[in-house]
Every structure is written in C-alpha cells, then in structure tokens.
C-alpha positions as CSV (number, residue, x, y, z in Angstrom):
1,M,26.1,-76.6,-28.5
2,T,22.6,-75.9,-27.8
3,F,21.8,-72.8,-28.9
4,K,18.3,-70.6,-27.1
5,G,16.5,-68.3,-27.8
6,K,16.9,-64.6,-27.1
7,I,15.5,-61.0,-26.1
8,I,18.2,-58.0,-27.0
9,N,16.9,-54.9,-25.8
10,D,16.9,-52.3,-29.5
11,P,16.5,-48.9,-28.7
12,V,14.4,-48.3,-31.9
13,Y,11.1,-51.0,-30.6
14,G,11.8,-52.0,-27.0
15,F,12.3,-56.1,-26.8
16,L,13.2,-57.8,-29.7
17,H,12.3,-61.7,-29.3
18,F,14.1,-64.2,-31.8
19,P,12.5,-67.6,-30.0
20,E,14.3,-70.0,-33.6
21,P,17.0,-71.5,-32.1
22,E,18.1,-71.0,-36.6
23,I,18.4,-67.3,-36.3
24,M,20.9,-67.9,-33.5
25,R,22.7,-69.5,-35.0
26,I,23.2,-67.3,-38.5
27,I,23.1,-63.9,-35.3
28,E,25.5,-66.2,-33.8
29,H,28.6,-66.8,-36.6
30,P,31.3,-64.9,-36.4
31,W,30.5,-63.3,-41.0
32,F,27.4,-62.0,-39.2
33,Q,28.5,-60.7,-36.2
34,R,30.8,-58.1,-38.5
35,L,28.8,-56.2,-38.7
36,R,28.8,-54.6,-35.7
37,H,31.9,-53.0,-37.1
38,I,30.2,-51.3,-40.6
39,K,28.5,-48.3,-39.9
40,Q,24.6,-48.7,-41.3
41,M,25.2,-44.6,-42.7
42,G,29.2,-44.9,-44.0
43,M,29.9,-41.2,-43.3
44,A,26.8,-39.8,-42.0
45,H,28.3,-39.5,-38.5
46,L,29.8,-36.5,-40.0
47,V,27.2,-34.7,-40.2
48,Y,25.1,-36.3,-37.9
49,P,27.4,-37.3,-34.8
50,G,24.4,-40.1,-33.7
51,A,24.4,-42.1,-36.5
52,T,27.1,-44.8,-35.5
53,H,24.7,-46.9,-35.8
54,T,25.7,-50.8,-37.6
55,R,24.4,-53.1,-40.0
56,L,23.4,-55.4,-37.3
57,H,21.2,-53.2,-35.4
58,H,19.3,-52.8,-38.8
59,S,19.3,-56.8,-39.6
60,L,17.8,-56.9,-36.6
61,G,16.2,-54.6,-36.9
62,A,14.7,-55.5,-40.0
63,C,14.4,-59.3,-39.1
64,Y,11.6,-57.8,-35.8
65,L,9.5,-56.6,-38.8
66,M,9.0,-59.0,-40.6
67,G,8.6,-61.5,-37.9
68,K,5.4,-58.5,-37.2
69,A,4.9,-58.4,-40.8
70,L,3.6,-62.3,-40.9
71,D,2.1,-63.0,-37.4
72,E,-0.6,-59.6,-39.2
73,L,-0.9,-61.4,-41.5
74,K,-1.6,-65.2,-40.6
75,L,-4.3,-63.1,-37.6
76,K,-6.4,-62.3,-41.4
77,G,-6.4,-66.6,-42.0
78,I,-3.1,-66.1,-44.4
79,N,-2.1,-69.4,-44.7
80,L,1.6,-69.6,-43.2
81,S,3.9,-72.6,-42.5
82,K,6.9,-72.3,-39.7
83,D,8.9,-73.5,-42.6
84,D,7.9,-70.6,-44.5
85,V,8.8,-67.6,-41.2
86,L,11.9,-69.0,-40.7
87,A,12.8,-68.7,-44.0
88,A,11.3,-65.0,-44.4
89,R,13.2,-64.1,-41.2
90,L,16.9,-66.4,-42.3
91,A,16.2,-64.0,-45.1
92,I,15.1,-60.4,-44.0
93,L,18.1,-61.1,-41.4
94,M,20.8,-61.6,-44.5
95,H,20.0,-59.9,-46.5
96,D,22.3,-57.1,-46.2
97,I,26.1,-59.8,-44.8
98,G,27.2,-59.0,-48.0
99,H,28.4,-54.6,-47.4
100,G,31.8,-54.1,-47.1
101,P,33.2,-51.7,-45.2
102,F,30.9,-48.1,-44.5
103,S,28.1,-49.9,-46.6
104,H,27.6,-47.7,-49.9
105,A,29.9,-45.5,-49.6
106,L,32.5,-47.6,-51.3
107,E,30.3,-50.4,-52.1
108,Y,32.7,-50.2,-55.3
109,S,36.3,-49.5,-53.7
110,L,37.4,-52.7,-52.1
111,V,35.5,-55.1,-54.6
112,G,34.9,-54.0,-58.4
113,G,31.5,-53.7,-60.0
114,M,30.1,-56.4,-57.7
115,K,27.1,-55.0,-56.2
116,H,26.7,-55.7,-51.8
117,E,23.5,-58.3,-53.0
118,V,25.7,-60.4,-55.2
119,L,27.6,-60.7,-52.6
120,S,25.1,-61.5,-49.2
121,K,24.3,-64.1,-51.5
122,L,27.1,-65.6,-51.8
123,I,27.9,-65.5,-48.4
124,M,24.6,-67.6,-47.2
125,Q,24.8,-70.2,-50.1
126,R,28.5,-70.4,-48.2
127,I,26.6,-70.5,-44.5
128,N,24.1,-73.0,-45.7
129,E,26.5,-75.4,-46.6
130,E,28.3,-75.3,-43.5
131,F,24.7,-75.7,-42.2
132,D,23.5,-78.9,-44.2
133,G,21.0,-76.7,-46.0
134,L,19.9,-74.3,-43.1
135,L,19.4,-71.2,-45.3
136,T,17.2,-73.1,-48.5
137,N,14.9,-72.6,-48.2
138,A,15.9,-68.4,-47.1
139,I,18.4,-68.1,-50.6
140,S,15.2,-68.9,-53.2
141,V,12.5,-66.1,-50.5
142,F,15.9,-64.1,-51.3
143,D,15.6,-64.8,-55.1
144,H,12.0,-64.3,-55.2
145,N,11.8,-68.5,-56.5
146,Y,10.0,-69.4,-53.5
147,P,6.8,-70.1,-53.6
148,R,5.5,-67.5,-52.1
149,K,5.8,-64.8,-53.7
150,Y,5.2,-62.0,-51.6
151,L,7.5,-63.5,-49.3
152,H,10.3,-61.7,-51.4
153,Q,7.8,-58.5,-51.4
154,L,8.6,-58.1,-47.7
155,V,12.0,-58.8,-48.2
156,S,12.8,-56.2,-51.2
157,S,10.7,-53.8,-52.3
158,Q,8.9,-50.7,-53.2
159,L,7.2,-51.0,-49.4
160,D,9.8,-53.8,-46.9
161,V,10.4,-54.0,-44.0
162,D,14.0,-53.1,-45.1
163,R,12.7,-49.9,-46.0
164,M,10.5,-49.8,-42.5
165,D,13.6,-50.3,-40.7
166,Y,15.8,-48.1,-42.2
167,L,14.4,-45.0,-42.2
168,N,12.9,-45.2,-38.5
169,R,17.0,-46.4,-37.5
170,D,18.5,-43.8,-39.4
171,S,15.7,-41.1,-38.5
172,F,16.1,-42.3,-34.4
173,Y,19.8,-41.8,-34.3
174,T,20.0,-39.1,-36.7
175,G,17.5,-36.8,-34.8
176,V,15.8,-36.0,-38.1
177,S,12.1,-36.1,-37.3
178,E,10.3,-35.8,-40.8
179,G,11.7,-40.2,-41.1
180,V,9.8,-41.6,-38.5
181,I,7.0,-42.9,-40.0
182,G,3.9,-45.0,-38.9
183,Y,4.8,-48.2,-39.5
184,D,2.5,-50.4,-36.9
185,R,-0.3,-49.3,-38.6
186,I,1.4,-49.8,-42.4
187,L,2.7,-53.2,-40.7
188,Q,-1.2,-53.7,-39.9
189,M,-2.9,-53.3,-43.0
190,L,-0.8,-55.9,-44.8
191,T,-2.7,-58.6,-46.7
192,V,-1.5,-60.4,-49.4
193,Q,-3.8,-61.4,-52.9
194,D,-3.2,-63.7,-55.2
195,D,-0.3,-65.0,-53.9
196,E,0.6,-61.0,-53.7
197,L,1.5,-58.2,-50.9
198,M,-1.4,-55.6,-50.9
199,V,-2.4,-52.7,-48.8
200,E,-5.5,-52.1,-46.6
201,E,-7.6,-49.2,-48.5
202,K,-7.8,-47.6,-44.7
203,G,-3.8,-47.6,-44.7
204,V,-3.5,-45.4,-47.7
205,H,-2.5,-42.6,-46.4
206,S,0.2,-43.9,-43.3
207,V,1.8,-45.3,-46.8
208,E,1.5,-41.7,-48.3
209,K,3.9,-41.0,-45.4
210,F,6.2,-43.2,-45.5
211,I,7.0,-42.7,-49.7
212,I,7.4,-39.0,-48.2
213,A,9.6,-39.8,-44.9
214,R,11.4,-41.4,-47.9
215,R,12.0,-38.7,-49.9
216,L,12.6,-35.7,-47.3
217,M,15.7,-38.3,-46.1
218,Y,17.4,-39.0,-48.7
219,W,18.2,-35.0,-49.9
220,Q,18.2,-34.2,-46.0
221,V,20.2,-36.8,-44.7
222,Y,21.9,-39.6,-47.0
223,L,22.0,-37.4,-50.1
224,H,23.2,-34.3,-48.0
225,K,25.4,-32.7,-49.2
226,A,28.6,-32.7,-46.4
227,V,27.4,-36.8,-46.4
228,L,28.0,-36.8,-50.3
229,G,30.7,-34.6,-50.1
230,A,32.4,-37.0,-47.7
231,E,32.1,-40.6,-49.0
232,Q,33.2,-38.7,-52.1
233,L,36.4,-37.9,-50.4
234,L,37.0,-41.8,-48.1
235,V,36.4,-42.9,-52.1
236,N,39.7,-41.1,-53.2
237,I,41.4,-42.0,-50.8
238,L,41.0,-46.1,-51.3
239,K,41.4,-45.0,-55.4
240,R,44.3,-43.7,-54.3
241,A,45.7,-46.1,-52.8
242,K,45.1,-48.3,-54.5
243,E,46.5,-46.5,-58.0
244,L,49.7,-46.4,-55.7
245,A,49.3,-50.8,-55.1
246,S,49.3,-50.9,-58.6
247,E,52.3,-49.4,-59.1
248,G,54.4,-51.6,-56.8
249,Q,54.6,-48.4,-53.7
250,T,54.2,-50.0,-49.8
251,L,51.6,-48.9,-48.3
252,F,50.2,-50.1,-44.7
253,A,47.0,-51.6,-44.2
254,T,46.0,-54.3,-42.4
255,P,45.8,-57.9,-43.1
256,A,42.4,-58.0,-43.9
257,L,42.5,-54.8,-46.2
258,Q,45.8,-55.4,-47.5
259,N,45.2,-58.3,-50.4
260,F,42.3,-56.0,-51.8
261,L,44.3,-53.4,-51.9
262,Y,46.9,-55.5,-53.8
263,N,44.0,-57.0,-56.7
264,N,41.4,-56.9,-58.1
265,Y,38.5,-59.6,-57.8
266,T,36.3,-59.8,-59.8
267,L,32.7,-62.3,-59.4
268,E,34.6,-64.8,-61.4
269,D,37.3,-64.5,-58.9
270,F,34.8,-65.4,-55.4
271,E,32.9,-68.5,-57.7
272,K,36.5,-69.8,-58.4
273,N,38.3,-69.5,-54.9
274,P,37.0,-70.0,-51.5
275,E,38.8,-67.9,-49.7
276,L,38.0,-65.3,-51.0
277,L,35.3,-64.9,-49.8
278,A,36.5,-65.8,-46.1
279,G,38.4,-63.2,-46.6
280,F,36.1,-60.4,-47.9
281,C,34.2,-61.6,-44.7
282,Q,37.1,-59.9,-41.9
283,L,36.9,-56.5,-44.0
284,D,35.4,-53.7,-41.3
285,D,35.0,-49.8,-41.3
286,S,38.3,-50.8,-38.9
287,D,40.9,-51.9,-41.5
288,V,39.8,-49.1,-43.3
289,L,40.2,-46.1,-40.5
290,T,43.2,-47.9,-39.6
291,S,44.7,-47.7,-42.7
292,V,43.8,-44.1,-43.0
293,K,45.3,-42.1,-39.9
294,V,48.5,-44.6,-41.0
295,W,48.5,-43.0,-44.3
296,Q,48.1,-39.3,-43.3
297,D,51.6,-39.6,-42.6
298,H,52.8,-41.4,-45.7
299,K,55.4,-40.2,-48.8
300,D,52.2,-39.5,-51.4
301,S,51.5,-35.7,-51.0
302,I,47.9,-36.9,-52.2
303,L,47.7,-39.3,-50.1
304,S,48.5,-37.8,-46.8
305,R,46.2,-34.6,-47.4
306,L,43.7,-37.0,-48.0
307,C,43.3,-39.0,-45.1
308,N,44.6,-35.7,-43.3
309,M,41.3,-34.0,-43.8
310,I,39.2,-36.8,-43.3
311,I,40.5,-38.1,-39.9
312,Q,40.9,-34.3,-39.0
313,R,37.0,-34.2,-40.4
314,R,38.0,-31.2,-43.2
315,L,35.9,-32.2,-45.6
316,Y,35.6,-31.0,-49.3
317,K,33.2,-28.2,-49.1
318,T,31.0,-29.6,-52.3
319,I,27.8,-28.1,-54.8
320,L,24.9,-29.7,-55.3
321,T,22.6,-28.3,-58.6
322,S,20.5,-29.6,-61.1
323,G,21.6,-27.0,-63.7
324,P,25.5,-28.1,-65.2
325,I,27.9,-28.5,-63.8
326,N,31.3,-28.5,-67.0
327,T,31.7,-24.1,-66.3
328,I,31.5,-24.5,-62.7
329,K,33.9,-27.2,-62.4
330,A,36.5,-25.3,-65.7
331,E,36.7,-22.4,-63.2
332,I,37.7,-24.1,-60.1
333,E,40.0,-25.8,-61.8
334,D,41.4,-23.2,-63.2
335,R,41.9,-21.2,-59.4
336,L,43.1,-24.4,-57.5
337,K,46.0,-24.3,-60.0
338,T,46.5,-20.5,-59.3
339,E,46.2,-20.1,-55.9
340,A,47.0,-23.7,-54.5
341,G,49.3,-24.9,-57.0
342,L,47.7,-28.0,-57.7
343,S,49.6,-30.7,-60.7
344,T,47.2,-31.9,-63.7
345,E,48.3,-35.3,-61.5
346,E,46.3,-34.0,-58.2
347,L,43.8,-32.1,-59.8
348,P,41.3,-35.4,-59.5
349,Y,41.3,-36.0,-56.0
350,F,40.7,-32.4,-55.1
351,V,38.1,-31.6,-57.5
352,C,35.7,-34.4,-58.1
353,S,32.2,-34.5,-59.9
354,G,29.1,-36.6,-60.8
355,T,25.2,-37.3,-60.7
356,T,23.1,-38.7,-57.0
357,S,19.7,-38.9,-58.0
358,T,16.4,-40.8,-56.1
359,S,13.3,-41.6,-57.4
360,T,10.3,-40.8,-54.0
361,Y,8.1,-43.7,-55.9
362,N,9.5,-45.9,-58.7
363,T,6.1,-46.5,-61.3
364,E,8.4,-48.4,-63.3
365,D,9.5,-51.0,-60.3
366,E,7.0,-53.8,-58.6
367,R,4.2,-51.4,-57.4
368,I,2.7,-50.8,-54.3
369,T,-0.8,-52.0,-54.6
370,I,-3.9,-50.9,-53.0
371,A,-6.7,-53.6,-52.1
372,L,-9.5,-51.3,-52.3
373,K,-12.6,-51.9,-49.7
374,N,-15.3,-53.0,-52.8
375,G,-12.9,-55.1,-54.3
376,N,-10.4,-54.0,-57.2
377,T,-7.2,-52.6,-56.3
378,C,-5.0,-50.0,-58.2
379,D,-2.2,-48.8,-57.6
380,I,-0.7,-46.4,-55.0
381,S,-1.0,-43.5,-57.1
382,E,-4.0,-44.0,-58.6
383,I,-6.0,-42.8,-55.9
384,E,-8.7,-40.7,-55.5
385,N,-6.7,-37.6,-55.0
386,P,-3.3,-39.3,-54.8
387,L,0.1,-37.3,-52.8
388,V,1.9,-40.0,-54.3
389,N,0.7,-38.7,-58.0
390,Q,3.4,-38.3,-61.0
391,A,5.9,-34.9,-60.9
392,L,6.4,-37.5,-57.5
393,A,7.0,-40.5,-59.0
394,R,10.0,-38.6,-61.9
395,P,12.7,-39.5,-60.2
396,V,15.4,-36.3,-59.2
397,H,18.7,-36.0,-60.9
398,K,21.1,-33.5,-58.7
399,N,24.9,-32.7,-60.2
400,Y,27.7,-32.4,-58.1
401,I,30.8,-31.1,-57.6
402,C,33.4,-31.9,-54.4
403,F,36.6,-29.2,-54.0
404,I,39.6,-28.5,-51.7
405,Q,39.1,-24.5,-50.5
406,R,42.6,-24.2,-51.3
C-alpha cells in the first residue's frame, strides 16, 4: 500500500500538514487510532461538558507544533537533517500512545505500577519491529539518547510542545480562557546553544505567561474539586470490580477489559508476553464505560451504587484544603455510619482521602534557559524582576476528602 501525506483540519490550529509518508503510516496504525477513543481529560467532561476531545487530537496537535518549532530553528541556522525532523515528529506523535482508558484517571488502576510512558515505549518498540526500524531514531529522542539532545527537550521538558498543545487545546475545549498561551511567539523565540534548547530574551514574557497559564489550568481545571471527585469515583469503581474479580465473582466485562480485571500484570509480564501488549491496545474508554453501565445492576451493593452515581452524575462532594484532614474525615465517617448506615467494608468506597500537588515551575528539573542579548544565559527565575520567582516555584500540596452526601 502506498501512503501519501495529508492535511487534517483541526479546530485549534486550522490545517495540520503531514507530508511525511512515515508519519501517515503511524497515524493509520490501529494502535494509534485507538487514541480516538480515549478522552484527553479523563472525567473532566462531567464538569466542563465540552472537554470530550481525545488523545488523538492532542497527539496530532503536538506533532504539528513540533514541525513549526523545528522550522523556526532551521530559519535561525540550526542544522537539522530530514532524519532529525522525522525522528522528533514521530517521537512527539507517539509520546502518549501508552495511555489507557480515561487517560490519567485510571493510570494505575488497570495496570498497576506502570506509567503510561513505560507502555508508550513498549508500544513504540513493537511497532518499530513491525515497520523494520522506522522508529529507531524516534525512540532515541524519546529516551534522551539522540545526538541532538535539544530534540528531547521539545518532547519532554518544562517548555515542550506537549504542554503547549494541551494548554491551548484543553483551554479551547473547556472554555477556560486562562489557559490560552502565545504558542506562536514562544516557538519563534526558541533557539539552541551548546545543544541546549533556550528562549531568546525578548520571549521571556510569553514564557512567563505560559508558566502562569499552566498553574491556573491545574487548579481551575485539572485539579478542580469536582473533576478530582469524579476521577476518584471511577478509580473506586475499578478497585471494587477488581476486588470482586479476585474473589472469583462473575462480572460482565468486554473481552479487552476482562483480562486486566481478573489479572494483575507487571512490566515483566508485558516484556515476556507479546500478546499482553496487543491486548492492552484493545482497551479504551468504551470498554470501561460499557462495563460500568452494566454493573449498575450488579448484586454487589457497593459496586452498583458507585456505578449508578457516575452514570447519573451524582458525584462525591469533595473538600480541598491545605490543612490537616484527619479530624474532618473522622467526623464525616462517623456521620455516615450513623445517618447512611455504612458498614466498615463500605466506608472506604464512600469516604476517601488523599493528597494532590502541582508545581508551576520546578527549579530542580530541566530548567527553562534564557539566552540574554549580552551573550550570557540564565534560568527564567533569575531574570530581572521575575514573575517566576522562588515562591511561585514551590510545589503546592492540597489534601482532599471525597464522600457521599448520604
């Protein structure tokens, strides 16, 4: 079969150009097409109804921005071969291919202890074998082993095209304008010195706005208390379903979900069993949602109640606080034991707690370096009158309690 380049119409950027036949081969692969059926923002659509866009949307958008970034660097005299460009574009295209159903919401629920990045690499390696080494350079970029180190920074760093796309895209689909960033100007201000990605001094304010926008989006959207509660509810549904499965109870599940419901797999299992990865790549949101709809009528009262709650959007009430939660949690548990008659077994599914955190700018991570007009360089937090100062760079931790009303 002959693969040709294509133009794809995107609501955020307009027309996305994919002239490389190699990229089209990956886009048309069934394992990549699976991303059409995985929501980018997990359960956020229960709070922001427009947030139904998918991982496929995001992956295509990030690949497009990668192309624009590399075009800008070439205009500034940075030597980039066709192979360099293809490797970077393929790496960002596939960076999220390992996401399971509902993205981050169920990251550790179906395949315990394995981040999506680990699964992404396993999938890339398998497709690389299938396509006779097409992804070898892309995997090197993904792993930070490619000779041009700054290409990995464009894929994964504190100023990468992944973040640029998801901020713009999530802002667009949620209607939350605080996430809008000047991605065009940031891309035009990028440069490379000593194999390190940097931003020209005149682009400082655009980058500061990018960092502030990320902070606002986290607390207003990604860690919104109702979104947090909805995702915790889904986690508890899968937790209860796996608990019942481990006891030998019969549960309806799609074939793709059933395997992961009744078994606890490790990375070693995936590396030993090629069919396991193929089975994972059959999983998407529809497997979980279909099963949850059926479980509404399951004989187990905990599972059925949780499933009815999420289908009917009767979410947990969620409290977010910077202070301690043990006393508040104990009071809620005592009240629900009395008023709702919850047993000791039921209580953890209807009152749960944890800690969530985010950092606006991590000074201990790969920093954003500014190329000053005088020829020197500095971290963005060290410029004159910085918005991104030490106070803003400190991670923010909040405790949460999710519970039913009665």
